[in-house]
Backbone bond lengths (Angstrom), bond angles and torsions (degrees), N, CA, C in turn:
res aa  C-N    CA-C-N  psi(-1)  N-CA   C-N-CA  omega(-1)  CA-C   N-CA-C  phi
1 X - - - 1.455 - - 1.525 110.61 -
2 X 1.318 114.78 151.78 1.451 123.06 174.90 1.523 107.91 -118.02
3 X 1.325 116.34 150.54 1.465 121.67 -179.53 1.517 109.38 -109.44
4 X 1.334 115.74 136.48 1.458 120.87 179.39 1.520 109.60 -130.08
5 X 1.322 115.50 127.14 1.451 121.29 172.55 1.515 109.30 -107.57
6 X 1.325 116.59 132.87 1.461 122.31 178.82 1.522 108.63 -121.90
7 X 1.325 116.84 132.43 1.460 123.04 173.37 1.523 106.34 -120.61
8 X 1.337 115.76 97.57 1.458 120.46 -174.56 1.513 112.17 -106.40
9 X 1.317 116.67 109.64 1.458 121.84 -179.14 1.503 112.48 -114.13
10 X 1.325 116.07 -163.46 1.448 121.39 -177.08 1.510 114.22 -81.68
11 X 1.332 117.57 -12.29 1.463 120.80 179.18 1.513 112.29 -110.86
12 X 1.325 117.75 -38.20 1.462 120.02 -177.11 1.514 111.00 -150.95
13 X 1.327 113.94 165.11 1.467 122.16 174.05 1.522 106.87 -120.19
14 X 1.327 116.37 112.74 1.463 121.12 179.71 1.521 109.39 -100.28
15 X 1.317 115.77 144.49 1.464 120.57 -178.24 1.526 109.80 -135.84
16 X 1.334 115.42 143.98 1.463 121.39 175.45 1.529 108.30 -136.59
17 X 1.326 116.28 125.67 1.458 123.02 -179.69 1.517 109.32 -104.58
18 X 1.325 116.31 132.64 1.467 121.19 -178.96 1.523 110.52 -133.36
19 X 1.320 114.63 154.96 1.464 120.68 168.34 1.524 107.87 -79.91
20 X 1.321 116.59 166.13 1.461 119.82 177.92 1.524 111.62 -59.49
21 X 1.324 116.28 -26.41 1.461 121.09 179.32 1.527 112.37 -69.94
22 X 1.337 116.33 -16.38 1.451 121.16 -176.15 1.514 113.48 103.15
23 X 1.330 117.18 -9.04 1.470 120.46 179.21 1.522 110.10 -62.98
24 X 1.336 116.12 129.03 1.461 120.83 177.73 1.527 108.66 -76.91
25 X 1.326 115.32 125.90 1.463 121.09 -176.71 1.523 112.91 -102.37
26 X 1.321 116.55 -28.30 1.458 118.95 -178.99 1.518 111.45 -175.66
27 X 1.331 115.85 152.76 1.456 122.12 176.89 1.521 109.12 -134.52
28 X 1.326 115.76 154.62 1.464 120.34 179.24 1.519 109.16 -158.73
29 X 1.318 115.62 164.73 1.459 121.77 175.95 1.516 108.76 -143.36
30 X 1.342 115.37 137.83 1.463 120.92 177.66 1.528 108.54 -130.74
31 X 1.313 116.85 -159.01 1.460 121.59 -175.78 1.508 112.98 -76.09
32 X 1.343 116.89 -177.16 1.460 121.62 -175.07 1.523 112.89 -61.31
33 X 1.355 115.39 148.17 1.468 120.94 -179.36 1.522 111.80 -131.55
34 X 1.325 117.48 18.54 1.464 120.93 176.20 1.526 108.65 -58.70
35 X 1.319 117.13 127.77 1.462 120.70 -177.22 1.525 112.51 -61.65
36 X 1.318 117.31 -24.22 1.465 119.90 178.96 1.533 111.77 -65.86
37 X 1.322 116.83 -18.48 1.462 120.70 -179.76 1.524 111.70 -82.21
38 X 1.332 116.69 -7.63 1.461 120.75 -179.65 1.516 111.47 117.70
39 X 1.327 116.36 141.03 1.460 120.96 -177.16 1.520 112.06 -63.02
40 X 1.315 117.12 -41.76 1.463 119.67 -177.45 1.521 111.29 -62.29
41 X 1.333 116.82 -45.58 1.461 119.66 179.24 1.524 110.67 -64.54
42 X 1.335 116.53 -43.02 1.456 120.44 -178.86 1.530 111.28 -61.76
43 X 1.321 116.95 -50.55 1.461 119.21 -176.65 1.527 112.29 -73.07
44 X 1.317 117.45 -26.96 1.466 119.13 173.48 1.526 110.45 -62.75
45 X 1.352 116.19 -43.68 1.467 119.93 177.86 1.522 111.02 -65.46
46 X 1.341 117.15 -38.95 1.465 121.86 -179.52 1.520 111.08 -63.63
47 X 1.335 116.78 -51.37 1.463 120.55 -177.21 1.528 110.69 -66.49
48 X 1.334 116.43 -37.56 1.464 119.82 177.12 1.524 110.51 -61.49
49 X 1.345 116.87 -45.72 1.464 120.67 179.46 1.522 110.91 -64.32
50 X 1.341 117.08 -41.95 1.466 120.97 179.47 1.522 111.08 -62.41
51 X 1.325 116.02 -43.94 1.467 120.65 179.80 1.523 110.92 -62.52
52 X 1.335 116.05 -39.64 1.469 119.28 178.92 1.530 111.63 -64.83
53 X 1.336 117.08 -37.43 1.472 118.48 179.13 1.525 110.77 -65.89
54 X 1.328 116.59 -39.34 1.476 119.66 177.03 1.519 110.43 -63.57
55 X 1.325 116.28 -43.29 1.465 120.41 -179.75 1.524 110.48 -60.52
56 X 1.328 117.06 -41.22 1.465 120.52 -179.41 1.518 112.04 -71.40
57 X 1.335 115.41 -19.93 1.465 119.81 175.86 1.534 111.71 -90.39
58 X 1.345 115.95 -2.17 1.453 119.79 -178.69 1.517 113.11 74.86
59 X 1.338 116.08 28.88 1.464 121.91 -178.01 1.518 108.84 -116.93
60 X 1.322 117.21 136.73 1.456 121.85 -179.64 1.523 110.87 -65.16
61 X 1.341 115.37 146.42 1.470 120.17 178.26 1.524 111.74 -64.32
62 X 1.334 117.28 -15.25 1.463 120.30 175.47 1.526 111.34 -61.98
63 X 1.331 116.54 -20.43 1.456 121.28 -177.76 1.533 113.18 -87.18
64 X 1.351 116.78 10.63 1.465 118.91 171.97 1.525 110.90 -58.81
65 X 1.324 116.53 -25.45 1.468 120.65 179.45 1.525 112.05 -70.89
66 X 1.331 118.17 -9.07 1.469 121.94 175.85 1.521 111.64 -92.04
67 X 1.335 116.30 -5.96 1.463 121.26 -169.32 1.531 111.60 -88.78
68 X 1.335 115.30 129.21 1.463 122.05 167.23 1.520 105.96 -102.05
69 X 1.330 115.53 116.84 1.461 120.46 -170.88 1.514 111.82 -116.21
70 X 1.318 115.36 144.86 1.460 121.42 166.54 1.520 106.41 -113.10
71 X 1.322 115.75 117.33 1.457 122.40 -179.33 1.517 108.37 -98.78
72 X 1.322 116.49 101.83 1.467 122.24 -179.69 1.527 107.05 -95.50
73 X 1.327 116.58 105.25 1.454 120.59 -167.09 1.522 112.38 -124.30
74 X 1.323 115.12 137.17 1.460 119.84 169.32 1.524 108.24 -61.79
75 X 1.319 116.45 139.17 1.457 121.23 -178.56 1.512 113.80 93.54
76 X 1.341 117.46 -12.80 1.467 120.13 -176.31 1.524 112.93 -74.80
77 X 1.325 117.78 -6.70 1.468 119.42 176.54 1.529 111.32 -79.24
78 X 1.347 116.83 -13.45 1.461 120.27 177.38 1.519 108.67 -83.71
79 X 1.330 119.90 123.26 1.462 122.58 -173.47 1.525 114.90 -53.26
80 X 1.335 117.58 -41.43 1.466 118.92 -178.17 1.522 111.60 -68.92
81 X 1.338 116.68 -41.70 1.458 119.96 177.29 1.524 110.89 -65.07
82 X 1.335 116.41 -40.93 1.460 120.52 -179.63 1.524 110.70 -62.56
83 X 1.329 116.94 -47.72 1.464 120.25 -179.39 1.525 111.00 -61.60
84 X 1.325 116.65 -41.37 1.458 120.14 179.58 1.526 111.08 -65.00
85 X 1.332 117.76 -40.40 1.468 121.32 179.52 1.526 110.99 -67.70
86 X 1.321 116.60 -37.89 1.463 120.29 -178.99 1.524 112.10 -66.52
87 X 1.329 117.09 -28.59 1.467 120.20 -178.66 1.529 112.86 -98.93
88 X 1.337 117.23 -1.90 1.462 120.71 -178.19 1.528 110.02 -72.95
89 X 1.336 118.85 135.55 1.467 120.56 -178.84 1.529 112.24 -64.46
90 X 1.309 116.32 137.24 1.467 121.77 179.93 1.526 108.84 -141.36
91 X 1.328 117.92 164.07 1.462 120.77 -176.10 1.526 114.62 -91.65
92 X 1.332 117.98 2.22 1.457 120.83 -172.32 1.532 111.99 -85.31
93 X 1.330 115.44 159.89 1.464 119.15 174.13 1.523 110.13 -62.22
94 X 1.316 115.76 -43.25 1.470 121.61 177.42 1.517 108.32 -151.99
95 X 1.322 116.62 143.53 1.464 121.09 177.39 1.518 109.84 -135.78
96 X 1.314 116.18 127.48 1.457 122.54 175.56 1.521 107.27 -108.73
97 X 1.326 116.47 129.67 1.462 121.18 -178.59 1.529 109.31 -105.79
98 X 1.331 115.80 124.86 1.460 121.95 174.23 1.520 107.86 -134.75
99 X 1.318 117.28 176.68 1.452 119.85 177.86 1.533 110.46 -81.73
100 X 1.327 115.05 153.96 1.465 119.39 177.06 1.527 110.88 -64.99
101 X 1.343 116.81 -31.62 1.472 119.62 178.84 1.526 110.86 -67.87
102 X 1.328 117.32 -40.50 1.469 121.22 177.60 1.527 109.85 -60.54
103 X 1.333 116.45 -44.85 1.465 120.07 179.33 1.525 111.23 -64.26
104 X 1.328 116.52 -39.45 1.467 119.90 178.67 1.521 110.59 -63.23
105 X 1.340 117.02 -38.17 1.469 120.84 179.33 1.528 110.43 -67.54
106 X 1.337 117.20 -43.42 1.468 120.61 176.89 1.524 110.88 -61.66
107 X 1.325 116.15 -43.01 1.459 119.43 179.82 1.514 112.62 -65.36
108 X 1.330 115.86 -37.04 1.465 120.26 -176.46 1.515 112.80 -73.28
109 X 1.347 117.04 -36.49 1.466 120.00 -170.79 1.526 114.71 -123.08
110 X 1.340 118.28 -5.97 1.461 119.48 -177.43 1.509 110.29 62.42
111 X 1.320 116.21 -127.25 1.462 121.30 -178.65 1.527 113.06 -92.12
112 X 1.325 117.50 2.59 1.462 120.61 -179.20 1.516 110.93 -85.50
113 X 1.343 116.32 152.56 1.455 120.22 173.33 1.524 109.31 -64.40
114 X 1.316 115.47 145.70 1.456 119.67 177.90 1.512 110.49 170.00
115 X 1.315 114.61 175.43 1.453 120.38 179.91 1.509 110.96 -131.74
116 X 1.310 114.49 163.42 1.460 120.50 177.92 1.522 107.89 -137.87
117 X 1.314 115.47 142.17 1.455 121.52 171.43 1.516 106.90 -117.10
118 X 1.315 114.97 117.65 1.459 120.80 178.27 1.520 107.69 -92.75
119 X 1.317 116.73 117.71 1.465 122.18 177.64 1.520 107.47 -119.99
120 X 1.305 115.33 85.44 1.461 121.23 -179.89 1.511 109.26 -127.59
121 X 1.313 117.12 -132.24 1.463 120.29 173.86 1.524 109.35 -58.24
122 X 1.336 116.39 -39.92 1.460 122.80 172.51 1.517 109.55 -117.09
123 X 1.313 116.53 179.01 1.467 120.82 173.65 1.516 109.46 -130.76
124 X 1.324 115.38 148.63 1.461 121.47 174.59 1.516 108.19 -162.88
125 X 1.322 115.48 148.36 1.460 120.84 172.00 1.515 109.07 -108.88
126 X 1.329 116.37 142.23 1.468 121.20 -179.52 1.517 108.13 -143.35
127 X 1.321 116.61 140.80 1.462 119.85 178.93 1.514 110.66 -141.43
128 X 1.325 115.06 149.95 1.461 122.90 171.20 1.526 106.35 -121.82
129 X 1.323 116.22 114.81 1.464 121.65 -176.01 1.524 109.24 -137.59
130 X 1.314 115.24 121.38 1.467 121.78 177.20 1.529 112.61 50.63
131 X 1.323 114.68 45.18 1.455 120.19 175.16 1.513 115.41 81.53
132 X 1.317 117.76 -0.51 1.456 121.75 178.48 1.523 110.16 -113.10
133 X 1.342 116.60 147.84 1.458 120.78 175.55 1.526 109.59 -108.91
134 X 1.331 115.41 147.61 1.461 122.01 -176.86 1.526 108.81 -135.14
135 X 1.316 115.84 140.65 1.459 121.69 178.16 1.529 108.84 -120.75
136 X 1.326 116.85 136.94 1.454 122.36 178.09 1.528 108.21 -130.75
137 X 1.326 116.91 121.79 1.458 121.18 177.13 1.518 112.42 72.12
138 X 1.338 114.24 -160.49 1.453 119.49 178.13 1.511 114.61 74.31
139 X 1.341 116.82 34.53 1.470 120.33 -176.72 1.516 112.51 -88.01
140 X 1.331 117.39 0.26 1.461 120.74 175.72 1.512 114.07 91.09
141 X 1.336 114.20 154.99 1.465 120.30 174.88 1.528 109.41 -71.68
142 X 1.343 117.00 152.72 1.468 127.55 -0.33 1.526 113.44 -89.70
143 X 1.327 117.32 3.23 1.457 120.78 -169.90 1.524 113.30 -88.68
144 X 1.347 117.74 -16.40 1.466 120.37 -172.34 1.530 109.59 -150.18
145 X 1.335 116.37 -153.05 1.472 123.77 179.85 1.526 113.30 62.97
146 X 1.336 115.96 32.16 1.460 119.96 178.83 1.532 110.23 -60.42
147 X 1.311 115.29 140.58 1.459 120.84 179.32 1.512 114.10 87.72
148 X 1.316 117.93 -3.20 1.462 121.81 -178.27 1.523 111.52 -83.38
149 X 1.325 115.98 172.37 1.458 120.40 175.12 1.515 111.65 -61.86
150 X 1.344 116.62 -41.23 1.462 120.09 179.02 1.524 111.21 -65.45
151 X 1.332 116.37 -41.76 1.467 120.87 177.72 1.522 110.50 -62.48
152 X 1.321 117.10 -42.84 1.463 120.81 178.70 1.527 111.20 -59.76
153 X 1.344 116.56 -45.22 1.459 119.90 179.21 1.513 111.82 -62.03
154 X 1.328 116.30 -41.65 1.466 120.97 178.83 1.526 111.08 -63.75
155 X 1.327 116.58 -44.57 1.459 120.18 -179.49 1.528 111.54 -66.23
156 X 1.321 117.22 -35.90 1.464 119.89 178.36 1.527 110.77 -65.39
157 X 1.335 116.62 -42.83 1.466 119.25 178.87 1.521 111.31 -68.41
158 X 1.318 116.74 -32.58 1.473 119.93 174.81 1.530 109.59 -57.73
159 X 1.331 116.28 -43.29 1.460 120.40 -179.26 1.525 111.83 -71.61
160 X 1.341 117.17 -28.96 1.469 119.41 172.80 1.528 109.57 -61.76
161 X 1.324 116.93 -44.01 1.462 120.14 178.15 1.528 110.74 -63.20
162 X 1.329 116.68 -40.80 1.464 119.06 177.51 1.536 110.58 -60.12
163 X 1.330 115.92 -42.87 1.468 119.96 -179.72 1.530 110.64 -65.56
164 X 1.333 116.64 -39.85 1.463 119.82 178.00 1.527 111.20 -65.83
165 X 1.332 116.41 -29.62 1.476 120.94 174.67 1.526 112.13 -71.33
166 X 1.328 116.97 -18.42 1.461 120.20 -175.54 1.504 113.44 86.34
167 X 1.359 117.13 15.61 1.479 119.71 -179.21 1.514 112.69 -112.79
168 X 1.330 116.90 15.52 1.461 121.15 179.51 1.518 107.85 -153.34
169 X 1.337 116.13 141.69 1.460 120.26 -176.47 1.528 111.55 -74.04
170 X 1.316 115.55 137.37 1.459 120.74 176.23 1.530 110.16 -71.24
171 X 1.328 116.06 144.47 1.468 122.25 170.72 1.523 107.02 -130.70
172 X 1.316 115.66 175.13 1.464 119.28 179.76 1.520 112.48 -57.85
173 X 1.324 116.06 -42.79 1.462 120.23 179.15 1.522 110.88 -61.04
174 X 1.320 116.71 -47.77 1.459 119.94 -177.02 1.526 111.23 -67.25
175 X 1.322 118.12 -37.08 1.467 119.92 176.77 1.529 109.89 -63.85
176 X 1.318 116.15 -41.14 1.471 120.83 179.72 1.531 110.20 -61.17
177 X 1.340 116.26 -49.72 1.459 119.84 -179.06 1.529 111.60 -67.84
178 X 1.336 116.61 -40.43 1.464 119.76 179.52 1.514 112.00 -61.22
179 X 1.340 116.54 -40.87 1.463 120.76 180.00 1.521 111.26 -62.58
180 X 1.327 117.24 -32.41 1.460 120.77 179.26 1.524 111.85 -62.84
181 X 1.333 115.80 -26.15 1.459 120.96 179.42 1.535 111.95 -107.68
182 X 1.341 115.21 19.15 1.460 119.74 178.70 1.515 113.13 63.24
183 X 1.349 116.01 23.46 1.467 121.45 -176.82 1.532 111.66 50.71
184 X 1.321 115.74 35.09 1.458 122.66 -179.08 1.531 108.92 -111.64
185 X 1.327 118.81 107.78 1.472 120.04 -177.83 1.523 112.66 -60.55
186 X 1.342 117.84 -31.98 1.465 120.14 178.52 1.524 111.06 -65.03
187 X 1.326 116.12 -36.66 1.471 121.29 176.88 1.526 109.53 -64.32
188 X 1.328 116.79 -43.56 1.466 120.97 178.74 1.523 110.14 -58.42
189 X 1.322 116.79 -47.31 1.467 121.38 -176.75 1.527 110.80 -66.41
190 X 1.336 117.68 -42.65 1.465 120.01 178.79 1.524 110.62 -62.13
191 X 1.329 115.75 -42.30 1.467 120.04 179.48 1.526 110.11 -63.36
192 X 1.334 117.23 -44.89 1.462 121.22 -177.47 1.529 111.58 -64.94
193 X 1.325 117.04 -33.59 1.468 120.14 179.96 1.525 111.94 -59.95
194 X 1.326 117.03 -32.97 1.466 120.86 -176.23 1.528 112.88 -105.40
195 X 1.332 117.54 -1.34 1.467 120.88 -172.81 1.524 111.67 -77.68
196 X 1.334 115.22 146.52 1.461 122.79 175.09 1.534 109.03 -95.34
197 X 1.334 118.61 165.71 1.465 119.41 173.74 1.523 112.59 -53.13
198 X 1.333 115.95 -37.99 1.473 119.28 178.19 1.522 110.64 -60.65
199 X 1.341 117.64 -39.77 1.469 121.09 179.46 1.522 110.60 -63.34
200 X 1.339 116.77 -46.93 1.463 119.64 177.64 1.530 110.82 -62.48
201 X 1.331 115.76 -40.92 1.457 120.23 -178.39 1.514 114.04 -66.23
202 X 1.334 116.74 -19.70 1.469 119.67 -179.19 1.527 112.20 -64.20
203 X 1.347 116.98 -17.93 1.467 120.10 179.09 1.528 112.45 -85.09
204 X 1.330 118.04 -11.76 1.467 120.20 -174.98 1.530 113.42 -58.75
205 X 1.350 119.65 -46.01 1.478 117.86 179.50 1.530 112.44 -58.09
206 X 1.325 117.35 -36.42 1.463 120.43 179.69 1.533 110.25 -68.73
207 X 1.316 116.12 -39.42 1.467 120.22 177.46 1.526 109.88 -61.49
208 X 1.342 116.69 -44.39 1.466 120.47 179.58 1.525 110.79 -64.92
209 X 1.326 117.05 -37.87 1.467 120.47 179.86 1.527 110.21 -63.22
210 X 1.317 116.05 -44.99 1.470 119.06 179.10 1.525 111.08 -68.37
211 X 1.333 117.29 -37.46 1.465 120.32 178.04 1.522 110.56 -61.45
212 X 1.323 117.06 -41.03 1.464 121.36 179.63 1.524 111.53 -63.44
213 X 1.336 116.11 -25.15 1.465 120.83 179.20 1.527 111.98 -94.54
214 X 1.336 116.35 5.31 1.456 120.43 174.54 1.512 115.53 88.78
215 X 1.324 118.39 12.28 1.458 119.87 177.89 1.527 109.28 -60.15
216 X 1.330 118.91 127.80 1.477 120.48 -174.28 1.520 113.97 -57.20
217 X 1.336 117.97 -42.01 1.458 119.88 -179.38 1.527 110.18 -72.34
218 X 1.330 117.43 -39.72 1.456 120.44 176.96 1.518 111.70 -58.90
219 X 1.340 116.20 -44.77 1.468 121.11 179.08 1.518 110.37 -66.38
220 X 1.331 117.16 -43.83 1.467 121.13 179.89 1.525 110.56 -58.76
221 X 1.329 117.28 -45.91 1.458 120.42 -177.94 1.524 111.08 -66.86
222 X 1.332 117.48 -40.15 1.469 120.22 177.96 1.527 110.35 -62.72
223 X 1.320 116.36 -42.77 1.475 119.81 179.20 1.524 110.92 -65.26
224 X 1.321 116.36 -41.70 1.461 120.72 179.83 1.525 110.53 -64.59
225 X 1.346 116.46 -43.20 1.468 120.45 177.93 1.524 110.28 -60.90
226 X 1.320 116.83 -43.02 1.469 120.80 -179.62 1.520 111.55 -62.20
227 X 1.324 117.66 -36.41 1.467 119.73 178.13 1.533 110.94 -63.64
228 X 1.324 116.23 -36.39 1.462 119.12 176.46 1.530 110.85 -67.14
229 X 1.327 117.31 -38.11 1.467 120.92 176.33 1.528 109.63 -65.20
230 X 1.329 116.53 -40.48 1.468 120.57 176.82 1.538 111.08 -58.99
231 X 1.336 116.55 -39.07 1.462 120.38 -178.98 1.530 110.56 -66.82
232 X 1.327 117.34 -40.63 1.467 120.41 175.33 1.528 110.06 -62.04
233 X 1.328 115.83 -44.58 1.465 120.46 -179.28 1.526 111.08 -61.74
234 X 1.326 117.14 -42.85 1.462 120.73 -178.69 1.526 111.06 -60.46
235 X 1.328 116.26 -40.13 1.460 118.97 179.79 1.523 111.00 -69.44
236 X 1.328 118.23 -40.93 1.468 121.07 179.09 1.530 110.73 -64.44
237 X 1.321 116.68 -39.34 1.467 121.02 177.74 1.529 109.86 -64.67
238 X 1.320 116.21 -40.92 1.461 120.98 178.99 1.528 111.17 -62.82
239 X 1.333 116.96 -35.11 1.463 121.94 177.95 1.522 111.25 -66.84
240 X 1.336 115.85 -28.20 1.460 120.08 -179.40 1.509 114.92 125.01
241 X 1.328 116.81 7.57 1.465 120.67 179.16 1.527 108.90 -89.48
242 X 1.318 115.92 90.31 1.467 120.16 -176.46 1.526 112.06 -75.80
243 X 1.328 116.12 -23.95 1.476 121.28 179.16 1.518 108.20 -104.72
244 X 1.330 116.61 121.08 1.461 121.10 -178.46 1.516 110.65 -122.64
245 X 1.310 115.52 136.45 1.464 121.44 173.24 1.525 108.06 -110.62
246 X 1.303 116.73 133.54 1.464 122.69 177.41 1.521 107.65 -105.90
247 X 1.326 117.16 118.10 1.464 121.35 -174.94 1.528 109.28 -132.28
248 X 1.320 115.91 171.18 1.456 121.00 179.09 1.513 111.52 107.46
249 X 1.328 115.25 164.27 1.454 121.15 -173.10 1.508 115.69 -63.23
250 X 1.334 118.17 -24.06 1.471 121.12 -179.85 1.517 112.65 -93.67
251 X 1.323 117.35 -8.26 1.461 120.50 -168.96 1.525 113.45 -64.62
252 X 1.329 117.27 -43.43 1.466 119.80 -175.00 1.523 111.82 -60.49
253 X 1.342 116.34 -42.51 1.458 118.37 -178.24 1.519 111.76 -74.31
254 X 1.329 117.34 -41.73 1.465 120.20 -174.91 1.518 113.14 -71.77
255 X 1.321 117.44 -21.41 1.466 119.54 -174.15 1.525 112.34 -57.21
256 X 1.315 117.25 -37.90 1.465 119.30 -177.57 1.526 112.33 -68.60
257 X 1.344 117.65 -17.80 1.464 121.28 -179.16 1.528 112.34 -93.31
258 X 1.322 117.85 -3.97 1.463 120.63 -175.95 1.522 111.81 -73.53
259 X 1.326 114.56 156.79 1.460 120.72 176.10 1.524 110.18 -66.70
260 X 1.324 116.43 152.68 1.462 120.25 -178.31 1.526 111.49 -62.17
261 X 1.339 116.81 -33.72 1.473 119.58 178.40 1.521 110.59 -60.83
262 X 1.330 116.63 -43.41 1.470 120.41 177.53 1.518 110.86 -63.65
263 X 1.318 116.28 -46.62 1.469 120.35 -177.85 1.526 111.68 -59.77
264 X 1.326 116.53 -33.58 1.463 119.74 -176.85 1.526 112.33 -67.73
265 X 1.324 117.37 -17.03 1.463 121.19 179.97 1.530 112.59 -101.01
266 X 1.327 117.45 -3.55 1.456 119.72 -175.89 1.526 111.77 -78.19
267 X 1.319 115.19 139.18 1.461 122.44 174.70 1.522 108.28 -131.09
268 X 1.311 116.01 157.37 1.462 120.14 175.17 1.526 109.00 -73.14
269 X 1.339 118.30 131.63 1.462 119.43 178.38 1.521 111.31 -66.36
270 X 1.334 116.31 142.54 1.470 120.75 177.36 1.521 111.06 -69.37
271 X 1.311 116.57 -32.85 1.459 121.91 -179.56 1.514 109.30 -157.56
272 X 1.338 115.61 -179.58 1.456 119.41 -177.55 1.523 111.19 -101.91
273 X 1.334 116.10 -174.07 1.459 121.09 -178.29 1.525 111.47 -63.39
274 X 1.325 117.40 -30.92 1.466 119.61 177.77 1.522 110.85 -65.50
275 X 1.337 116.63 -37.46 1.465 119.79 176.06 1.526 110.45 -64.05
276 X 1.339 115.92 -40.48 1.459 119.57 177.56 1.514 111.82 -63.70
277 X 1.336 116.96 -42.65 1.464 121.03 178.49 1.528 111.20 -64.43
278 X 1.316 116.95 -39.98 1.466 120.51 179.45 1.528 111.27 -66.78
279 X 1.323 117.24 -32.42 1.470 120.59 175.66 1.525 110.07 -60.86
280 X 1.339 116.28 -44.20 1.470 120.41 178.52 1.519 110.41 -66.32
281 X 1.339 117.21 -42.89 1.467 120.72 179.70 1.529 110.96 -62.08
282 X 1.332 116.51 -39.58 1.472 120.01 -179.40 1.528 110.63 -65.27
283 X 1.319 117.39 -41.25 1.467 120.60 177.96 1.523 110.61 -62.68
284 X 1.333 116.73 -40.63 1.464 120.48 179.09 1.522 111.05 -66.40
285 X 1.323 117.26 -39.32 1.462 121.03 178.91 1.526 110.62 -65.58
286 X 1.315 116.67 -40.05 1.465 120.16 178.47 1.522 111.23 -64.45
287 X 1.328 117.05 -36.47 1.458 121.21 176.95 1.520 110.52 -64.32
288 X 1.330 116.76 -41.40 1.462 121.36 178.50 1.526 110.59 -63.85
289 X 1.332 116.13 -38.49 1.470 121.13 179.80 1.523 110.75 -65.40
290 X 1.340 115.92 -41.64 1.466 119.60 179.89 1.528 111.27 -65.31
291 X 1.340 116.45 -38.87 1.460 120.61 179.13 1.517 110.15 -65.57
292 X 1.356 115.58 -42.76 1.467 119.88 179.87 1.523 111.21 -64.86
């Protein structure tokens, strides 16, 4: 048997293939695999990433049937999406579907109690305390995911519209973003109507760059995002997760804006979401071995 860990989020699907011994055989990354984007798109990214890991290990894709996989996917915390993913046809010997936040928590803390805040394209808090798991936030745009890359992009474009209305002061960041849309509010709205979280999140690096240079809107948005991360942290701490790991593409920049109380609970993660997914895959493979 081969072990496969999948970390499928709103921006990319990362995969790591291992032998039962733990030796890493291959890694790959493909497009987004958030279940909210549709099962076909999600599983296409998953199978593509899995096939690439086999290819990099020098193993034929025919051997996908040897793979015990843990698919850690954004959107899998929603019961309907989870049930649909669990029944979706796949080429693996066995596939276990969990949330990407659960895998990130397992990777960060192993078997110890703790929590994780994922600040990437989306945001979510997850904790494992005394044998129970807890989820905070992460309900998806436009209703949730405050403090995420996608939320930041949406809020920045909101302020571009305000500036185009003449009710908000222009800054370098807003001029940059406005120029991308020809300073046409109708263009902004048409684009937003069809945009995915990944599309909104693509503006986050630019927002962080302007914030680092002191742009007032960039700084305001970073501070606002950090307050949302602080709120997730406060709830996880209240649940009993004294050790928190902050992960995801936005985490490094936002960390400096967090409240001191939040920072005092932060620890370096032991591993990433792929490590957490591989832990689940290894347990499933061992169960199959015992049955055989």
